[in-house]
All heavy atoms as TSV, in Angstrom:
chain	resi	resn	atom	element	x	y	z
A	1	MET	N	N	175.370	112.858	32.882
A	1	MET	CA	C	175.677	111.466	33.171
A	1	MET	C	C	176.647	110.951	32.104
A	1	MET	O	O	176.418	111.083	30.915
A	1	MET	CB	C	174.380	110.662	33.150
A	1	MET	CG	C	174.554	109.210	33.376
A	1	MET	SD	S	172.908	108.455	33.384
A	1	MET	CE	C	173.359	106.789	33.542
A	2	SER	N	N	177.726	110.363	32.545
A	2	SER	CA	C	178.704	109.873	31.583
A	2	SER	C	C	178.387	108.436	31.173
A	2	SER	O	O	177.625	107.731	31.816
A	2	SER	CB	C	180.108	109.958	32.160
A	2	SER	OG	O	180.251	109.090	33.245
A	3	CYS	N	N	179.004	108.021	30.103
A	3	CYS	CA	C	178.791	106.682	29.560
A	3	CYS	C	C	179.290	105.613	30.533
A	3	CYS	O	O	180.383	105.741	31.089
A	3	CYS	CB	C	179.529	106.559	28.234
A	3	CYS	SG	S	179.367	104.923	27.479
A	4	PRO	N	N	178.525	104.548	30.723
A	4	PRO	CA	C	178.958	103.485	31.620
A	4	PRO	C	C	180.122	102.666	31.061
A	4	PRO	O	O	180.729	101.877	31.777
A	4	PRO	CB	C	177.704	102.613	31.794
A	4	PRO	CG	C	176.858	102.903	30.603
A	4	PRO	CD	C	177.176	104.312	30.203
A	5	HIS	N	N	180.460	102.879	29.798
A	5	HIS	CA	C	181.545	102.114	29.171
A	5	HIS	C	C	182.859	102.897	29.101
A	5	HIS	O	O	183.797	102.469	28.438
A	5	HIS	CB	C	181.122	101.669	27.770
A	5	HIS	CG	C	179.901	100.820	27.775
A	5	HIS	ND1	N	179.897	99.526	28.237
A	5	HIS	CD2	C	178.637	101.109	27.412
A	5	HIS	CE1	C	178.669	99.045	28.142
A	5	HIS	NE2	N	177.885	99.983	27.645
A	6	VAL	N	N	182.911	104.027	29.795
A	6	VAL	CA	C	184.108	104.863	29.761
A	6	VAL	C	C	185.354	104.068	30.149
A	6	VAL	O	O	186.400	104.205	29.529
A	6	VAL	CB	C	183.932	106.087	30.687
A	6	VAL	CG1	C	185.245	106.779	30.951
A	6	VAL	CG2	C	182.953	107.062	30.074
A	7	SER	N	N	185.256	103.212	31.123
A	7	SER	CA	C	186.443	102.490	31.609
A	7	SER	C	C	186.924	101.395	30.664
A	7	SER	O	O	188.082	101.008	30.718
A	7	SER	CB	C	186.171	101.894	32.992
A	7	SER	OG	O	185.137	100.938	32.906
A	8	ASP	N	N	186.062	100.915	29.763
A	8	ASP	CA	C	186.500	99.827	28.884
A	8	ASP	C	C	186.382	100.145	27.388
A	8	ASP	O	O	186.661	99.293	26.552
A	8	ASP	CB	C	185.749	98.535	29.209
A	8	ASP	CG	C	184.238	98.657	29.040
A	8	ASP	OD1	O	183.745	99.741	28.754
A	8	ASP	OD2	O	183.558	97.628	29.214
A	9	CYS	N	N	186.032	101.356	27.042
A	9	CYS	CA	C	185.947	101.745	25.631
A	9	CYS	C	C	187.350	102.086	25.130
A	9	CYS	O	O	188.011	102.969	25.677
A	9	CYS	CB	C	185.033	102.947	25.455
A	9	CYS	SG	S	184.892	103.496	23.735
A	10	PRO	N	N	187.825	101.391	24.093
A	10	PRO	CA	C	189.175	101.668	23.598
A	10	PRO	C	C	189.335	103.086	23.058
A	10	PRO	O	O	190.420	103.647	23.116
A	10	PRO	CB	C	189.399	100.633	22.499
A	10	PRO	CG	C	188.086	100.039	22.198
A	10	PRO	CD	C	187.169	100.318	23.342
A	11	LEU	N	N	188.278	103.691	22.569
A	11	LEU	CA	C	188.389	105.050	22.054
A	11	LEU	C	C	188.546	106.071	23.164
A	11	LEU	O	O	189.194	107.091	22.983
A	11	LEU	CB	C	187.170	105.410	21.196
A	11	LEU	CG	C	187.073	104.756	19.840
A	11	LEU	CD1	C	185.856	105.283	19.090
A	11	LEU	CD2	C	188.324	104.982	19.014
A	12	PHE	N	N	187.964	105.825	24.326
A	12	PHE	CA	C	188.060	106.784	25.425
A	12	PHE	C	C	189.517	107.018	25.797
A	12	PHE	O	O	189.932	108.147	26.032
A	12	PHE	CB	C	187.266	106.315	26.645
A	12	PHE	CG	C	187.249	107.340	27.746
A	12	PHE	CD1	C	186.384	108.419	27.686
A	12	PHE	CD2	C	188.108	107.244	28.825
A	12	PHE	CE1	C	186.371	109.382	28.682
A	12	PHE	CE2	C	188.103	108.196	29.831
A	12	PHE	CZ	C	187.227	109.273	29.750
A	13	ALA	N	N	190.309	105.947	25.826
A	13	ALA	CA	C	191.730	106.091	26.155
A	13	ALA	C	C	192.432	106.963	25.116
A	13	ALA	O	O	193.264	107.803	25.452
A	13	ALA	CB	C	192.389	104.725	26.228
A	14	ILE	N	N	192.090	106.790	23.847
A	14	ILE	CA	C	192.680	107.604	22.785
A	14	ILE	C	C	192.239	109.058	22.944
A	14	ILE	O	O	193.044	109.978	22.828
A	14	ILE	CB	C	192.280	107.063	21.397
A	14	ILE	CG1	C	192.882	105.677	21.198
A	14	ILE	CG2	C	192.723	108.014	20.286
A	14	ILE	CD1	C	192.331	104.944	19.989
A	15	PHE	N	N	190.969	109.277	23.231
A	15	PHE	CA	C	190.452	110.630	23.404
A	15	PHE	C	C	191.116	111.317	24.587
A	15	PHE	O	O	191.382	112.505	24.558
A	15	PHE	CB	C	188.932	110.615	23.627
A	15	PHE	CG	C	188.134	110.114	22.458
A	15	PHE	CD1	C	186.836	109.683	22.651
A	15	PHE	CD2	C	188.653	110.066	21.184
A	15	PHE	CE1	C	186.069	109.225	21.593
A	15	PHE	CE2	C	187.901	109.600	20.111
A	15	PHE	CZ	C	186.605	109.185	20.328
A	16	THR	N	N	191.377	110.575	25.649
A	16	THR	CA	C	191.975	111.135	26.850
A	16	THR	C	C	193.420	111.555	26.599
A	16	THR	O	O	193.887	112.560	27.121
A	16	THR	CB	C	191.913	110.114	27.998
A	16	THR	OG1	O	190.535	109.790	28.226
A	16	THR	CG2	C	192.494	110.661	29.274
A	17	MET	N	N	194.139	110.788	25.785
A	17	MET	CA	C	195.546	111.071	25.530
A	17	MET	C	C	195.762	112.161	24.489
A	17	MET	O	O	196.844	112.710	24.391
A	17	MET	CB	C	196.266	109.791	25.075
A	17	MET	CG	C	196.354	108.740	26.148
A	17	MET	SD	S	197.324	107.309	25.661
A	17	MET	CE	C	196.382	106.644	24.303
A	18	ASN	N	N	194.765	112.489	23.706
A	18	ASN	CA	C	194.920	113.447	22.623
A	18	ASN	C	C	193.937	114.599	22.812
A	18	ASN	O	O	192.736	114.436	22.642
A	18	ASN	CB	C	194.678	112.741	21.283
A	18	ASN	CG	C	194.984	113.617	20.097
A	18	ASN	OD1	O	194.848	114.836	20.154
A	18	ASN	ND2	N	195.383	113.004	19.012
A	19	SER	N	N	194.468	115.763	23.138
A	19	SER	CA	C	193.601	116.904	23.415
A	19	SER	C	C	192.784	117.329	22.194
A	19	SER	O	O	191.715	117.905	22.337
A	19	SER	CB	C	194.409	118.081	23.944
A	19	SER	OG	O	195.377	118.472	22.987
A	20	ALA	N	N	193.277	117.018	20.992
A	20	ALA	CA	C	192.529	117.349	19.781
A	20	ALA	C	C	191.247	116.526	19.677
A	20	ALA	O	O	190.301	116.913	18.995
A	20	ALA	CB	C	193.391	117.115	18.542
A	21	LEU	N	N	191.202	115.401	20.344
A	21	LEU	CA	C	190.024	114.540	20.300
A	21	LEU	C	C	189.094	114.757	21.501
A	21	LEU	O	O	188.106	114.052	21.658
A	21	LEU	CB	C	190.457	113.072	20.240
A	21	LEU	CG	C	191.288	112.694	19.019
A	21	LEU	CD1	C	191.773	111.251	19.132
A	21	LEU	CD2	C	190.492	112.873	17.747
A	22	ALA	N	N	189.403	115.748	22.314
A	22	ALA	CA	C	188.603	116.012	23.515
A	22	ALA	C	C	187.144	116.314	23.194
A	22	ALA	O	O	186.266	116.038	24.006
A	22	ALA	CB	C	189.218	117.156	24.309
A	23	ILE	N	N	186.879	116.839	22.019
A	23	ILE	CA	C	185.497	117.149	21.629
A	23	ILE	C	C	184.641	115.886	21.582
A	23	ILE	O	O	183.478	115.894	21.974
A	23	ILE	CB	C	185.452	117.919	20.288
A	23	ILE	CG1	C	184.060	118.457	20.021
A	23	ILE	CG2	C	185.906	117.065	19.134
A	23	ILE	CD1	C	183.745	119.692	20.788
A	24	TRP	N	N	185.231	114.770	21.116
A	24	TRP	CA	C	184.505	113.500	21.095
A	24	TRP	C	C	184.160	113.090	22.521
A	24	TRP	O	O	183.040	112.682	22.811
A	24	TRP	CB	C	185.345	112.401	20.447
A	24	TRP	CG	C	185.547	112.569	18.981
A	24	TRP	CD1	C	186.669	113.055	18.376
A	24	TRP	CD2	C	184.621	112.267	17.944
A	24	TRP	NE1	N	186.490	113.058	17.014
A	24	TRP	CE2	C	185.247	112.582	16.723
A	24	TRP	CE3	C	183.340	111.754	17.930
A	24	TRP	CZ2	C	184.623	112.394	15.495
A	24	TRP	CZ3	C	182.717	111.573	16.707
A	24	TRP	CH2	C	183.349	111.894	15.510
A	25	LYS	N	N	185.152	113.187	23.391
A	25	LYS	CA	C	184.963	112.787	24.787
A	25	LYS	C	C	183.882	113.640	25.446
A	25	LYS	O	O	183.004	113.117	26.136
A	25	LYS	CB	C	186.288	112.921	25.539
A	25	LYS	CG	C	186.236	112.395	26.946
A	25	LYS	CD	C	187.611	112.406	27.563
A	25	LYS	CE	C	187.810	113.632	28.377
A	25	LYS	NZ	N	189.040	113.668	29.140
A	26	THR	N	N	183.924	114.936	25.200
A	26	THR	CA	C	182.948	115.846	25.793
A	26	THR	C	C	181.540	115.561	25.281
A	26	THR	O	O	180.589	115.486	26.055
A	26	THR	CB	C	183.329	117.307	25.490
A	26	THR	OG1	O	184.630	117.551	26.013
A	26	THR	CG2	C	182.335	118.266	26.088
A	27	ASN	N	N	181.406	115.405	23.974
A	27	ASN	CA	C	180.078	115.248	23.377
A	27	ASN	C	C	179.454	113.872	23.546
A	27	ASN	O	O	178.234	113.751	23.560
A	27	ASN	CB	C	180.131	115.594	21.885
A	27	ASN	CG	C	180.281	117.067	21.659
A	27	ASN	OD1	O	179.694	117.873	22.347
A	27	ASN	ND2	N	181.097	117.440	20.699
A	28	TYR	N	N	180.264	112.854	23.618
A	28	TYR	CA	C	179.711	111.498	23.682
A	28	TYR	C	C	179.973	110.806	25.014
A	28	TYR	O	O	179.043	110.337	25.650
A	28	TYR	CB	C	180.258	110.638	22.535
A	28	TYR	CG	C	179.728	111.053	21.183
A	28	TYR	CD1	C	180.449	111.901	20.366
A	28	TYR	CD2	C	178.497	110.592	20.727
A	28	TYR	CE1	C	179.962	112.282	19.119
A	28	TYR	CE2	C	178.007	110.962	19.495
A	28	TYR	CZ	C	178.742	111.814	18.697
A	28	TYR	OH	O	178.260	112.184	17.468
A	29	CYS	N	N	181.210	110.750	25.443
A	29	CYS	CA	C	181.559	109.999	26.655
A	29	CYS	C	C	181.003	110.659	27.914
A	29	CYS	O	O	180.478	109.986	28.799
A	29	CYS	CB	C	183.070	109.854	26.781
A	29	CYS	SG	S	183.861	109.162	25.314
A	30	GLY	N	N	181.150	111.963	28.003
A	30	GLY	CA	C	180.694	112.669	29.188
A	30	GLY	C	C	179.388	113.390	28.984
A	30	GLY	O	O	178.827	113.951	29.914
A	31	GLY	N	N	178.889	113.386	27.769
A	31	GLY	CA	C	177.644	114.082	27.447
A	31	GLY	C	C	176.512	113.100	27.218
A	31	GLY	O	O	176.257	112.213	28.026
A	32	ASP	N	N	175.890	113.239	26.071
A	32	ASP	CA	C	174.743	112.396	25.728
A	32	ASP	C	C	175.240	111.090	25.097
A	32	ASP	O	O	175.259	110.938	23.884
A	32	ASP	CB	C	173.827	113.148	24.777
A	32	ASP	CG	C	172.547	112.393	24.471
A	32	ASP	OD1	O	172.310	111.333	25.091
A	32	ASP	OD2	O	171.793	112.851	23.603
A	33	HIS	N	N	175.658	110.152	25.947
A	33	HIS	CA	C	176.236	108.904	25.436
A	33	HIS	C	C	175.217	108.030	24.710
A	33	HIS	O	O	175.589	107.124	23.990
A	33	HIS	CB	C	176.914	108.116	26.560
A	33	HIS	CG	C	175.984	107.620	27.608
A	33	HIS	ND1	N	175.611	108.388	28.681
A	33	HIS	CD2	C	175.346	106.438	27.740
A	33	HIS	CE1	C	174.780	107.697	29.444
A	33	HIS	NE2	N	174.605	106.516	28.888
A	34	PHE	N	N	173.943	108.325	24.844
A	34	PHE	CA	C	172.916	107.550	24.144
A	34	PHE	C	C	172.976	107.795	22.635
A	34	PHE	O	O	172.491	106.999	21.851
A	34	PHE	CB	C	171.521	107.873	24.679
A	34	PHE	CG	C	171.346	107.487	26.118
A	34	PHE	CD1	C	171.366	108.456	27.115
A	34	PHE	CD2	C	171.193	106.156	26.481
A	34	PHE	CE1	C	171.219	108.099	28.451
A	34	PHE	CE2	C	171.049	105.794	27.810
A	34	PHE	CZ	C	171.065	106.768	28.788
A	35	ARG	N	N	173.603	108.902	22.203
A	35	ARG	CA	C	173.790	109.185	20.780
A	35	ARG	C	C	174.945	108.389	20.195
A	35	ARG	O	O	175.087	108.299	18.984
A	35	ARG	CB	C	174.095	110.669	20.559
A	35	ARG	CG	C	172.975	111.593	20.909
A	35	ARG	CD	C	173.316	113.056	20.612
A	35	ARG	NE	N	174.644	113.428	21.097
A	35	ARG	CZ	C	175.551	114.081	20.375
A	35	ARG	NH1	N	175.301	114.436	19.156
A	35	ARG	NH2	N	176.725	114.391	20.886
A	36	CYS	N	N	175.811	107.852	21.039
A	36	CYS	CA	C	177.011	107.147	20.595
A	36	CYS	C	C	176.640	105.811	19.958
A	36	CYS	O	O	176.005	104.954	20.576
A	36	CYS	CB	C	177.949	106.914	21.773
A	36	CYS	SG	S	179.437	105.987	21.368
A	37	VAL	N	N	177.033	105.646	18.703
A	37	VAL	CA	C	176.721	104.413	17.975
A	37	VAL	C	C	177.422	103.223	18.634
A	37	VAL	O	O	176.872	102.127	18.678
A	37	VAL	CB	C	177.107	104.551	16.486
A	37	VAL	CG1	C	176.910	103.253	15.739
A	37	VAL	CG2	C	176.303	105.662	15.847
A	38	ARG	N	N	178.600	103.443	19.175
A	38	ARG	CA	C	179.319	102.372	19.881
A	38	ARG	C	C	178.490	101.906	21.091
A	38	ARG	O	O	178.328	100.721	21.321
A	38	ARG	CB	C	180.694	102.850	20.339
A	38	ARG	CG	C	181.622	103.227	19.193
A	38	ARG	CD	C	182.948	103.725	19.717
A	38	ARG	NE	N	183.646	102.683	20.437
A	38	ARG	CZ	C	184.426	101.762	19.881
A	38	ARG	NH1	N	184.622	101.770	18.574
A	38	ARG	NH2	N	185.016	100.844	20.621
A	39	TYR	N	N	177.946	102.860	21.840
A	39	TYR	CA	C	177.104	102.539	22.994
A	39	TYR	C	C	175.848	101.792	22.536
A	39	TYR	O	O	175.454	100.791	23.143
A	39	TYR	CB	C	176.717	103.820	23.738
A	39	TYR	CG	C	175.722	103.563	24.839
A	39	TYR	CD1	C	176.130	103.099	26.081
A	39	TYR	CD2	C	174.360	103.750	24.626
A	39	TYR	CE1	C	175.216	102.839	27.086
A	39	TYR	CE2	C	173.439	103.494	25.624
A	39	TYR	CZ	C	173.871	103.036	26.842
A	39	TYR	OH	O	172.959	102.768	27.841
A	40	GLN	N	N	175.230	102.253	21.466
A	40	GLN	CA	C	174.009	101.628	20.965
A	40	GLN	C	C	174.243	100.168	20.570
A	40	GLN	O	O	173.434	99.298	20.897
A	40	GLN	CB	C	173.461	102.414	19.779
A	40	GLN	CG	C	172.983	103.800	20.147
A	40	GLN	CD	C	172.725	104.676	18.943
A	40	GLN	OE1	O	172.712	104.217	17.805
A	40	GLN	NE2	N	172.523	105.968	19.177
A	41	LEU	N	N	175.352	99.912	19.870
A	41	LEU	CA	C	175.657	98.531	19.468
A	41	LEU	C	C	175.913	97.656	20.689
A	41	LEU	O	O	175.452	96.509	20.743
A	41	LEU	CB	C	176.872	98.507	18.535
A	41	LEU	CG	C	176.651	99.066	17.134
A	41	LEU	CD1	C	177.965	99.108	16.362
A	41	LEU	CD2	C	175.612	98.267	16.381
A	42	THR	N	N	176.641	98.190	21.659
A	42	THR	CA	C	176.907	97.436	22.889
A	42	THR	C	C	175.602	97.113	23.607
A	42	THR	O	O	175.406	95.993	24.077
A	42	THR	CB	C	177.840	98.233	23.818
A	42	THR	OG1	O	179.063	98.480	23.126
A	42	THR	CG2	C	178.135	97.480	25.090
A	43	ALA	N	N	174.711	98.083	23.676
A	43	ALA	CA	C	173.422	97.885	24.346
A	43	ALA	C	C	172.585	96.809	23.655
A	43	ALA	O	O	171.790	96.122	24.293
A	43	ALA	CB	C	172.654	99.205	24.403
A	44	GLU	N	N	172.796	96.654	22.341
A	44	GLU	CA	C	172.068	95.636	21.567
A	44	GLU	C	C	172.791	94.293	21.573
A	44	GLU	O	O	172.331	93.338	20.955
A	44	GLU	CB	C	171.889	96.113	20.125
A	44	GLU	CG	C	171.004	97.332	19.998
A	44	GLU	CD	C	171.018	97.921	18.593
A	44	GLU	OE1	O	171.616	97.316	17.681
A	44	GLU	OE2	O	170.429	99.002	18.406
A	45	GLY	N	N	173.940	94.238	22.252
A	45	GLY	CA	C	174.706	92.989	22.322
A	45	GLY	C	C	175.472	92.671	21.055
A	45	GLY	O	O	175.854	91.526	20.830
A	46	LYS	N	N	175.693	93.678	20.233
A	46	LYS	CA	C	176.394	93.482	18.968
A	46	LYS	C	C	177.881	93.795	19.129
A	46	LYS	O	O	178.284	94.509	20.039
A	46	LYS	CB	C	175.788	94.366	17.886
A	46	LYS	CG	C	174.354	94.002	17.566
A	46	LYS	CD	C	173.784	94.878	16.496
A	46	LYS	CE	C	172.339	94.466	16.202
A	46	LYS	NZ	N	171.708	95.383	15.267
A	47	ILE	N	N	178.673	93.283	18.206
A	47	ILE	CA	C	180.105	93.539	18.207
A	47	ILE	C	C	180.359	94.966	17.734
A	47	ILE	O	O	179.753	95.430	16.771
A	47	ILE	CB	C	180.836	92.534	17.294
A	47	ILE	CG1	C	180.692	91.133	17.873
A	47	ILE	CG2	C	182.304	92.906	17.118
A	47	ILE	CD1	C	181.221	90.041	16.977
A	48	VAL	N	N	181.265	95.651	18.424
A	48	VAL	CA	C	181.608	97.023	18.079
A	48	VAL	C	C	182.979	97.027	17.399
A	48	VAL	O	O	183.972	96.663	18.016
A	48	VAL	CB	C	181.658	97.919	19.337
A	48	VAL	CG1	C	182.020	99.346	18.958
A	48	VAL	CG2	C	180.333	97.870	20.077
A	49	PRO	N	N	183.030	97.414	16.124
A	49	PRO	CA	C	184.325	97.492	15.454
A	49	PRO	C	C	185.238	98.486	16.176
A	49	PRO	O	O	184.782	99.547	16.607
A	49	PRO	CB	C	183.991	98.008	14.055
A	49	PRO	CG	C	182.537	97.714	13.872
A	49	PRO	CD	C	181.930	97.787	15.231
A	50	GLN	N	N	186.508	98.147	16.311
A	50	GLN	CA	C	187.442	99.005	17.028
A	50	GLN	C	C	187.578	100.376	16.397
A	50	GLN	O	O	187.813	101.354	17.093
A	50	GLN	CB	C	188.820	98.349	17.098
A	50	GLN	CG	C	189.169	97.915	18.475
A	50	GLN	CD	C	190.605	97.407	18.537
A	50	GLN	OE1	O	191.101	96.792	17.608
A	50	GLN	NE2	N	191.237	97.649	19.646
A	51	ASN	N	N	187.431	100.471	15.094
A	51	ASN	CA	C	187.628	101.741	14.410
A	51	ASN	C	C	186.330	102.519	14.172
A	51	ASN	O	O	186.296	103.448	13.387
A	51	ASN	CB	C	188.358	101.516	13.081
A	51	ASN	CG	C	187.600	100.609	12.140
A	51	ASN	OD1	O	186.727	99.842	12.547
A	51	ASN	ND2	N	187.935	100.660	10.874
A	52	LEU	N	N	185.268	102.153	14.882
A	52	LEU	CA	C	183.991	102.854	14.765
A	52	LEU	C	C	183.986	104.065	15.688
A	52	LEU	O	O	184.234	103.951	16.887
A	52	LEU	CB	C	182.827	101.919	15.139
A	52	LEU	CG	C	181.434	102.511	15.044
A	52	LEU	CD1	C	181.074	102.807	13.583
A	52	LEU	CD2	C	180.418	101.562	15.663
A	53	LEU	N	N	183.717	105.230	15.117
A	53	LEU	CA	C	183.643	106.457	15.897
A	53	LEU	C	C	182.247	106.599	16.505
A	53	LEU	O	O	181.291	105.983	16.026
A	53	LEU	CB	C	183.960	107.659	15.005
A	53	LEU	CG	C	185.394	107.732	14.505
A	53	LEU	CD1	C	185.544	108.837	13.456
A	53	LEU	CD2	C	186.357	107.959	15.658
A	54	PRO	N	N	182.119	107.400	17.536
A	54	PRO	CA	C	180.817	107.561	18.200
A	54	PRO	C	C	179.695	108.033	17.283
A	54	PRO	O	O	178.535	107.745	17.526
A	54	PRO	CB	C	181.098	108.609	19.284
A	54	PRO	CG	C	182.548	108.477	19.566
A	54	PRO	CD	C	183.173	108.132	18.252
A	55	ASN	N	N	180.036	108.741	16.211
A	55	ASN	CA	C	178.998	109.249	15.314
A	55	ASN	C	C	178.607	108.239	14.236
A	55	ASN	O	O	177.805	108.532	13.366
A	55	ASN	CB	C	179.439	110.560	14.666
A	55	ASN	CG	C	180.626	110.408	13.752
A	55	ASN	OD1	O	181.236	109.337	13.647
A	55	ASN	ND2	N	180.991	111.490	13.088
A	56	GLY	N	N	179.218	107.047	14.268
A	56	GLY	CA	C	178.873	106.003	13.321
A	56	GLY	C	C	179.800	105.913	12.121
A	56	GLY	O	O	179.702	104.981	11.328
A	57	LYS	N	N	180.692	106.873	11.979
A	57	LYS	CA	C	181.648	106.819	10.869
A	57	LYS	C	C	182.787	105.879	11.245
A	57	LYS	O	O	183.117	105.713	12.411
A	57	LYS	CB	C	182.178	108.205	10.552
A	57	LYS	CG	C	181.077	109.121	10.052
A	57	LYS	CD	C	181.612	110.350	9.418
A	57	LYS	CE	C	180.425	111.210	9.046
A	57	LYS	NZ	N	180.504	111.754	7.758
A	58	VAL	N	N	183.381	105.285	10.217
A	58	VAL	CA	C	184.488	104.352	10.434
A	58	VAL	C	C	185.799	105.085	10.206
A	58	VAL	O	O	185.980	105.748	9.174
A	58	VAL	CB	C	184.366	103.137	9.487
A	58	VAL	CG1	C	185.546	102.219	9.631
A	58	VAL	CG2	C	183.066	102.398	9.760
A	59	LEU	N	N	186.691	104.989	11.153
A	59	LEU	CA	C	188.002	105.602	11.063
A	59	LEU	C	C	188.891	104.696	10.235
A	59	LEU	O	O	189.109	103.526	10.595
A	59	LEU	CB	C	188.583	105.781	12.469
A	59	LEU	CG	C	189.929	106.457	12.594
A	59	LEU	CD1	C	189.863	107.892	12.093
A	59	LEU	CD2	C	190.367	106.439	14.047
A	60	ASN	N	N	189.358	105.193	9.098
A	60	ASN	CA	C	190.236	104.401	8.237
A	60	ASN	C	C	191.652	104.498	8.783
A	60	ASN	O	O	192.256	105.555	8.761
A	60	ASN	CB	C	190.191	104.906	6.792
A	60	ASN	CG	C	188.855	104.602	6.152
A	60	ASN	OD1	O	188.303	103.531	6.371
A	60	ASN	ND2	N	188.345	105.532	5.376
A	61	VAL	N	N	192.136	103.380	9.264
A	61	VAL	CA	C	193.464	103.336	9.864
A	61	VAL	C	C	194.312	102.355	9.076
A	61	VAL	O	O	193.923	101.219	8.846
A	61	VAL	CB	C	193.382	102.878	11.343
A	61	VAL	CG1	C	194.755	102.821	11.951
A	61	VAL	CG2	C	192.472	103.800	12.126
A	62	THR	N	N	195.466	102.819	8.661
A	62	THR	CA	C	196.403	101.962	7.964
A	62	THR	C	C	197.410	101.451	8.992
A	62	THR	O	O	198.059	102.249	9.656
A	62	THR	CB	C	197.145	102.743	6.854
A	62	THR	OG1	O	196.186	103.313	5.985
A	62	THR	CG2	C	198.080	101.826	6.088
A	63	PRO	N	N	197.500	100.133	9.143
A	63	PRO	CA	C	198.453	99.596	10.121
A	63	PRO	C	C	199.882	99.977	9.769
A	63	PRO	O	O	200.254	100.073	8.598
A	63	PRO	CB	C	198.271	98.074	10.022
A	63	PRO	CG	C	197.090	97.859	9.159
A	63	PRO	CD	C	196.795	99.116	8.425
A	64	LEU	N	N	200.685	100.234	10.773
A	64	LEU	CA	C	202.090	100.526	10.569
A	64	LEU	C	C	202.831	99.252	10.201
A	64	LEU	O	O	202.480	98.178	10.663
A	64	LEU	CB	C	202.704	101.124	11.850
A	64	LEU	CG	C	202.144	102.476	12.266
A	64	LEU	CD1	C	202.705	102.864	13.629
A	64	LEU	CD2	C	202.475	103.551	11.258
A	65	PRO	N	N	203.852	99.352	9.360
A	65	PRO	CA	C	204.630	98.152	8.993
A	65	PRO	C	C	205.192	97.474	10.241
A	65	PRO	O	O	205.647	98.121	11.170
A	65	PRO	CB	C	205.763	98.707	8.120
A	65	PRO	CG	C	205.321	100.066	7.698
A	65	PRO	CD	C	204.364	100.563	8.727
A	66	GLY	N	N	205.118	96.156	10.234
A	66	GLY	CA	C	205.655	95.398	11.359
A	66	GLY	C	C	204.740	95.292	12.548
A	66	GLY	O	O	205.110	94.823	13.607
A	67	ARG	N	N	203.502	95.718	12.391
A	67	ARG	CA	C	202.545	95.660	13.521
A	67	ARG	C	C	201.363	94.822	13.170
A	67	ARG	O	O	200.943	94.644	12.144
A	67	ARG	CB	C	202.088	97.045	13.905
A	67	ARG	CG	C	203.270	97.843	14.378
A	67	ARG	CD	C	202.816	98.935	15.240
A	67	ARG	NE	N	204.031	99.615	15.681
A	67	ARG	CZ	C	204.073	100.399	16.678
A	67	ARG	NH1	N	203.015	100.641	17.373
A	67	ARG	NH2	N	205.173	100.987	17.033
């Protein structure tokens, strides 16, 4: 059973476009989505940080100049 948030999760689009990130999609989005920290926070009605990975780690992203 896949995650019900596949269509609106911003990370799913990134995972779909980058084959190197397919492991995330396989393990969380299409696999056991109940392990996904993003899913858990959504289920609790909490705000999900955009840079939060499914395993609970935060992706450190440096914005590009001019963006």
